[in-house]
C-alpha positions as CSV (number, residue, x, y, z in Angstrom):
1,M,87.3,18.1,57.7
2,T,88.9,15.7,60.1
3,T,87.5,13.0,62.4
4,D,89.0,11.4,65.4
5,L,89.0,7.8,64.2
6,G,92.1,7.0,66.3
7,S,95.5,8.5,66.5
8,P,96.6,10.3,64.4
9,K,93.6,12.1,63.0
10,I,92.4,10.9,59.6
11,S,91.0,13.2,57.0
12,A,87.5,12.4,56.0
13,P,87.1,11.7,52.3
14,D,85.4,14.2,50.0
15,P,81.9,12.8,49.2
16,L,82.1,14.3,45.7
17,A,85.4,12.6,44.9
18,P,85.9,9.2,43.2
19,A,85.7,6.1,45.4
20,K,86.1,2.3,45.1
21,L,83.1,0.1,45.6
22,G,84.2,-3.5,45.2
23,P,85.5,-3.8,41.6
24,L,84.0,-0.4,40.7
25,T,85.3,3.1,40.8
26,L,82.4,5.5,41.2
27,R,82.9,9.1,40.3
28,N,81.6,10.1,43.7
29,R,80.2,8.6,46.9
30,V,76.5,9.6,46.3
31,I,74.1,6.8,45.3
32,K,70.6,7.3,44.1
33,A,68.6,5.0,46.4
34,A,66.1,2.5,45.1
35,T,62.7,4.1,45.0
36,F,59.6,2.5,43.4
37,E,59.4,4.0,39.9
38,G,55.9,2.8,38.8
39,L,57.0,3.1,35.2
40,T,56.8,-0.5,33.9
41,P,53.1,-1.2,33.5
42,K,53.7,-4.3,31.4
43,G,56.8,-5.4,33.2
44,L,59.1,-4.0,30.4
45,V,61.5,-1.1,30.5
46,T,59.9,2.1,29.2
47,D,61.4,5.4,27.9
48,Q,60.1,7.0,31.0
49,L,62.0,4.5,33.2
50,I,65.2,5.2,31.3
51,D,64.7,8.9,31.7
52,F,63.9,8.5,35.4
53,H,67.4,7.1,35.9
54,R,69.2,9.1,33.3
55,R,68.2,12.4,35.0
56,P,70.0,11.8,38.4
57,A,72.9,10.4,36.4
58,A,73.1,13.6,34.4
59,G,72.6,15.4,37.7
60,G,75.8,14.1,39.1
61,V,75.2,11.0,41.2
62,G,77.9,8.3,41.3
63,M,75.4,5.5,40.8
64,T,71.6,5.1,40.4
65,T,69.6,2.1,41.6
66,V,66.8,0.5,39.6
67,A,64.2,-0.6,42.2
68,Y,62.4,-3.8,42.9
69,C,63.6,-6.2,40.1
70,A,61.8,-9.4,41.2
71,V,63.8,-12.6,41.2
72,A,60.6,-14.7,40.8
73,P,57.1,-14.1,39.5
74,D,55.6,-14.6,43.0
75,G,57.9,-11.9,44.4
76,R,56.3,-8.9,42.8
77,T,54.8,-6.0,44.7
78,S,52.9,-4.8,41.6
79,P,51.7,-6.4,38.3
80,G,54.2,-4.5,36.2
81,Q,57.3,-5.1,38.3
82,I,60.4,-6.0,36.2
83,Q,61.5,-9.7,36.2
84,W,64.7,-11.2,34.8
85,T,63.3,-12.7,31.6
86,D,64.6,-12.8,28.0
87,E,61.9,-10.2,27.2
88,T,63.2,-7.6,29.6
89,M,66.8,-7.9,28.8
90,P,67.0,-5.6,25.7
91,G,65.3,-2.8,27.6
92,L,67.5,-3.2,30.6
93,R,70.6,-2.9,28.3
94,R,69.1,0.3,26.9
95,L,68.7,1.6,30.4
96,T,72.3,0.8,31.5
97,D,73.7,2.3,28.3
98,A,71.8,5.5,28.9
99,V,73.1,5.9,32.5
100,H,76.6,5.1,31.4
101,A,76.4,7.7,28.7
102,E,75.9,10.3,31.5
103,G,79.0,9.1,33.3
104,A,77.3,7.3,36.2
105,A,77.2,3.6,37.3
106,V,73.9,1.7,37.6
107,S,72.8,-0.9,40.1
108,A,69.8,-3.3,40.1
109,Q,68.0,-4.0,43.3
110,I,67.1,-7.7,43.4
111,G,64.7,-9.3,45.8
112,H,61.5,-11.1,46.6
113,A,58.6,-9.2,48.2
114,G,57.5,-12.2,50.2
115,P,54.6,-11.2,52.5
116,V,54.5,-7.7,50.9
117,A,53.8,-9.3,47.5
118,A,50.6,-8.4,45.7
119,S,48.5,-11.6,46.0
120,K,45.8,-10.6,43.5
121,Y,48.5,-10.2,40.8
122,I,50.6,-13.3,41.5
123,G,47.6,-15.5,41.6
124,H,48.1,-17.2,45.0
125,P,48.9,-16.2,48.6
126,A,52.1,-14.3,49.2
127,L,55.0,-16.2,50.7
128,G,56.3,-15.6,54.2
129,P,58.3,-17.4,56.8
130,S,55.0,-18.3,58.6
131,R,51.3,-17.9,58.1
132,Q,50.3,-14.4,59.1
133,F,47.5,-11.9,58.5
134,R,48.6,-8.9,56.4
135,M,46.9,-5.7,57.2
136,T,47.7,-4.0,53.9
137,T,46.0,-6.6,51.8
138,Q,43.5,-8.1,54.3
139,N,44.6,-11.7,53.7
140,F,47.1,-14.3,55.0
141,S,50.6,-15.1,53.8
142,K,51.6,-18.8,53.1
143,P,54.7,-20.3,54.8
144,A,57.5,-20.8,52.3
145,T,58.6,-24.4,51.9
146,K,62.3,-25.4,51.8
147,A,61.8,-25.9,48.1
148,D,60.6,-22.3,47.9
149,I,63.7,-21.1,49.8
150,A,66.0,-23.0,47.5
151,R,64.2,-21.7,44.4
152,I,64.3,-18.1,45.5
153,T,68.0,-18.3,46.6
154,E,68.8,-19.5,43.1
155,G,66.6,-16.8,41.7
156,H,68.8,-14.2,43.3
157,A,71.9,-15.8,41.8
158,N,70.3,-15.9,38.4
159,A,69.2,-12.3,38.7
160,A,72.8,-11.3,39.4
161,R,74.0,-13.2,36.4
162,R,71.5,-11.5,34.2
163,A,72.4,-8.1,35.7
164,V,75.9,-8.7,34.4
165,E,74.5,-9.6,30.9
166,A,72.4,-6.4,30.9
167,G,75.4,-4.2,31.7
168,F,74.7,-3.3,35.4
169,D,77.7,-2.4,37.5
170,A,76.2,-3.6,40.8
171,V,73.3,-5.4,42.4
172,E,71.7,-4.6,45.7
173,I,70.1,-7.6,47.5
174,H,67.0,-6.6,49.4
175,F,67.2,-7.7,53.0
176,G,65.0,-4.9,54.3
177,H,61.5,-3.7,55.1
178,N,60.1,-7.2,55.8
179,Y,60.3,-8.3,52.2
180,L,60.8,-12.0,52.2
181,I,64.4,-12.4,53.5
182,S,63.9,-9.5,56.0
183,S,60.7,-11.2,57.2
184,F,62.7,-14.3,58.0
185,L,65.0,-12.2,60.2
186,S,62.1,-10.8,62.2
187,P,61.2,-12.8,65.4
188,K,57.7,-11.2,65.2
189,V,57.0,-12.5,61.7
190,N,59.1,-15.7,61.6
191,K,57.5,-18.4,63.8
192,R,59.2,-21.4,62.1
193,K,60.4,-24.4,64.0
194,D,62.9,-25.7,61.4
195,E,66.5,-24.5,60.6
196,Y,65.1,-21.2,59.2
197,G,63.4,-20.2,62.4
198,G,64.0,-19.8,66.1
199,S,67.5,-18.7,66.9
200,L,69.0,-15.7,65.2
201,K,71.5,-17.9,63.4
202,N,68.6,-19.8,61.9
203,R,66.6,-16.7,61.0
204,A,69.7,-15.3,59.3
205,R,70.4,-18.5,57.3
206,F,68.3,-17.4,54.3
207,A,70.1,-14.0,54.1
208,L,73.6,-15.6,54.4
209,E,72.8,-18.3,51.9
210,T,71.4,-15.8,49.4
211,A,74.4,-13.4,49.7
212,R,76.8,-16.3,49.2
213,A,74.8,-17.6,46.2
214,V,75.0,-14.2,44.5
215,R,78.7,-13.9,45.1
216,D,79.4,-17.4,43.8
217,A,77.3,-16.6,40.7
218,V,79.1,-13.5,39.6
219,G,82.4,-13.4,41.5
220,D,83.9,-9.9,41.2
221,K,82.3,-9.0,37.9
222,I,80.1,-6.5,39.6
223,A,79.8,-4.9,43.0
224,I,77.4,-6.6,45.5
225,L,75.5,-4.6,48.1
226,A,72.7,-5.5,50.5
227,K,70.1,-3.3,52.0
228,L,69.7,-4.5,55.6
229,N,67.2,-3.4,58.2
230,M,68.7,-2.0,61.3
231,D,65.2,-2.4,62.9
232,D,61.7,-3.0,61.8
233,G,60.1,-0.2,63.8
234,A,57.7,-2.8,65.3
235,P,57.6,-4.1,68.9
236,G,59.0,-7.6,69.0
237,G,60.6,-7.3,65.6
238,F,64.1,-7.3,64.3
239,W,66.2,-4.8,66.4
240,L,69.7,-3.3,66.3
241,D,71.4,-5.8,68.5
242,E,70.4,-8.7,66.3
243,S,71.0,-6.7,63.1
244,I,74.6,-5.9,64.1
245,R,75.2,-9.6,64.7
246,V,73.8,-10.5,61.2
247,A,75.9,-7.7,59.7
248,K,79.0,-9.2,61.3
249,W,78.2,-12.6,59.9
250,L,77.7,-11.1,56.4
251,E,81.1,-9.3,56.8
252,A,82.8,-12.5,57.9
253,D,81.4,-14.4,54.9
254,G,82.9,-11.8,52.5
255,S,80.0,-12.1,50.1
256,L,79.2,-8.3,50.1
257,D,81.1,-5.2,49.0
258,A,79.0,-2.9,51.1
259,L,75.9,-2.7,53.4
260,E,73.2,0.0,53.0
261,L,71.5,0.4,56.3
262,T,67.8,1.0,56.4
263,A,64.8,0.6,58.8
264,G,61.1,0.1,58.8
265,S,58.6,-2.5,57.6
266,S,56.3,-2.3,54.6
267,L,54.4,-5.0,56.4
268,L,54.1,-3.6,59.9
269,N,55.1,0.1,59.9
270,P,55.6,1.6,56.5
271,M,56.3,5.2,57.5
272,Y,59.0,4.4,60.0
273,L,61.7,4.7,57.4
274,F,60.6,7.9,55.8
275,K,59.9,10.4,58.5
276,G,57.9,13.5,57.7
277,D,54.2,13.7,56.7
278,A,51.9,10.7,56.3
279,P,49.6,11.7,53.4
280,L,46.6,9.5,54.3
281,R,44.1,11.2,51.9
282,E,46.5,10.9,48.9
283,F,47.2,7.2,49.7
284,A,43.5,6.3,49.9
285,A,42.9,8.1,46.6
286,V,45.3,6.0,44.6
287,M,45.1,2.5,46.3
288,P,42.9,-0.3,45.0
289,Q,40.5,-2.1,47.2
290,P,40.8,-3.6,49.8
291,T,43.8,-1.5,50.6
292,K,41.8,1.7,50.1
293,L,39.2,0.7,52.6
294,G,41.9,-0.4,55.1
295,I,43.6,3.0,54.9
296,Q,40.3,4.8,55.3
297,L,39.5,2.7,58.4
298,V,42.8,2.3,60.2
299,G,45.3,4.4,58.2
300,K,46.1,6.8,61.0
301,H,47.1,3.9,63.2
302,F,49.1,2.0,60.4
303,L,50.6,5.0,58.6
304,K,52.2,6.8,61.5
305,E,54.0,10.1,61.4
306,Y,57.5,10.5,62.6
307,P,59.4,13.9,62.9
308,Y,61.9,14.5,60.1
309,T,65.5,15.6,60.8
310,D,68.4,15.6,58.4
311,G,70.5,12.4,58.7
312,Y,67.8,10.8,60.8
313,L,69.3,7.2,60.6
314,L,72.8,8.3,61.5
315,E,72.8,7.7,65.2
316,D,71.6,4.1,64.8
317,A,73.9,3.5,61.9
318,K,76.9,4.7,63.9
319,Q,76.5,1.6,66.1
320,F,77.2,-0.6,63.0
321,R,80.1,1.6,62.0
322,S,81.8,1.1,65.3
323,Q,81.6,-2.7,65.0
324,L,82.2,-3.3,61.3
325,T,85.1,-2.7,59.0
326,M,83.3,-3.3,55.7
327,P,82.0,-0.3,53.6
328,L,78.7,1.1,54.8
329,V,76.1,3.3,53.0
330,L,74.2,5.9,55.1
331,L,70.6,6.3,54.1
332,G,68.0,8.7,55.5
333,G,67.7,12.4,55.3
334,V,70.9,12.9,53.2
335,T,69.8,16.2,51.7
336,N,72.8,18.5,51.7
337,K,76.6,18.6,51.7
338,A,76.8,19.0,55.5
339,V,75.1,15.6,56.1
340,M,77.3,14.0,53.5
341,D,80.4,15.4,55.2
342,E,79.2,14.3,58.6
343,A,78.6,10.8,57.2
344,M,82.2,10.7,55.9
345,A,83.6,12.0,59.2
346,E,81.8,9.2,61.0
347,G,83.4,6.6,58.8
348,F,80.7,5.9,56.2
349,Q,82.0,5.3,52.7
350,F,78.9,6.2,50.8
351,V,75.5,8.0,51.2
352,A,72.2,7.1,49.5
353,V,69.6,9.7,48.5
354,G,66.0,9.0,47.7
355,R,63.3,11.6,48.0
356,A,65.6,14.6,47.6
357,L,66.6,13.3,44.1
358,L,62.9,12.8,43.1
359,R,62.4,16.5,43.8
360,D,65.7,17.6,42.3
361,P,67.7,15.2,40.1
362,E,70.3,17.9,39.7
363,M,71.0,18.2,43.4
364,V,74.5,16.7,43.3
365,N,75.6,19.1,40.5
366,R,74.1,22.0,42.4
367,I,76.0,21.0,45.6
368,R,79.2,20.7,43.6
369,E,78.7,24.3,42.4
370,D,77.6,25.6,45.8
371,E,78.3,23.6,49.0
372,D,75.6,25.5,50.8
373,T,72.9,24.2,48.5
374,K,69.8,22.9,50.3
375,S,67.4,20.2,49.2
376,L,64.2,21.4,47.6
377,C,62.3,18.4,49.1
378,N,59.9,19.3,51.9
379,H,59.3,15.7,53.1
380,C,55.6,15.8,52.4
381,N,55.9,12.2,51.2
382,K,53.2,12.7,48.5
383,C,55.8,11.2,46.1
384,M,54.8,7.8,47.6
385,C,51.3,8.3,46.2
386,A,52.1,10.3,43.1
387,I,54.1,7.3,41.7
388,Y,50.8,5.4,41.1
389,G,49.7,8.2,38.7
390,G,53.0,8.0,36.7
391,T,54.7,11.0,38.4
392,H,57.1,11.1,41.3
393,C,57.2,14.5,43.0
394,V,54.1,16.6,43.2
395,L,56.4,19.7,43.0
396,N,58.4,18.3,40.1
397,P,55.9,16.0,38.3
398,K,58.0,14.9,35.3
399,P,57.3,12.5,33.5
400,A,53.8,13.7,32.8
401,N,53.0,11.1,30.1
402,P,51.9,7.6,31.0
403,P,54.6,5.0,30.5
404,V,54.5,2.6,27.5
405,P,56.9,-0.2,26.9
406,A,60.1,0.8,25.1
């Protein structure tokens, strides 16, 4: 396949061939996206978590991503979320060794949930840029102090250092979905009057400082990616024009090896990223109070449905590709070789796959054997609910046993 990226025409790379990502060489350009595993009930790595990441590694991905590794105790979205403590390190090393044994690389997603954090589990109000009522938990977030910002910035740097110790090949900094740093980017959520609020440059300060702190902490020992919202999917929120400017600042700073482009807000519009069905009944069945009651009362207004199409974030992401030179990762509806090829033809260096690999961890190997292979995922989104019962895809429910610490 060729693409007209100027004259002369340049051949688009094969998504299944090896590729450089910062200091890494991945065996192909397919990354297993970070998806909440729900397999660490005591905050420790379990055999089930290891198997969860070993399976797509054995199935052919270039790299798999361990989701939501909190950089601070108050940054967790669930009580069992992994933190970077001495107690978790042996299990994390077992996980990275298992993935490496299958020939794949492994990344750790590092971040702070901010206003999306679980207040009942962290013992005090969730942090945000400003005080704001949170529909999902029926309470208010607390404005982060400058001391909080400094503490959490250093928390990201420490997480990256510990990721190196645990054998990870990369970290992915979470700048998306209105988690803490993403919420600072949003003019709808960030009402601060200090140097972290107001102008876009001020709202982006936390992201830029965090990316730089991570780079300074680990140099080129591992690859550094960031997951950046293109838009929040909420009126008055962070939008493409501002996101492109932030992406340019991150590129100019040189702190990142790649950007993974995402969308939507766990705080304001959770289904905007996913497209497909909104399984309201299944969500209400697994959520604790008061979230359960909130879904029953206003779920159809909060959990909106958006039509699914393959490669559904590509058109927005192309606006970034046209204005940046750094490597970009395309996320959203990457379910077959045709979408992968189109991404490469448009100048993207990598693709990230989430739900399709929950349904079929062997998808990459199957595509390698037959380029016409189609994803088995039907975009019902019931995986988002099944996770809380210890499974991931209702059509492919392994693991069936409840997780225990390894």
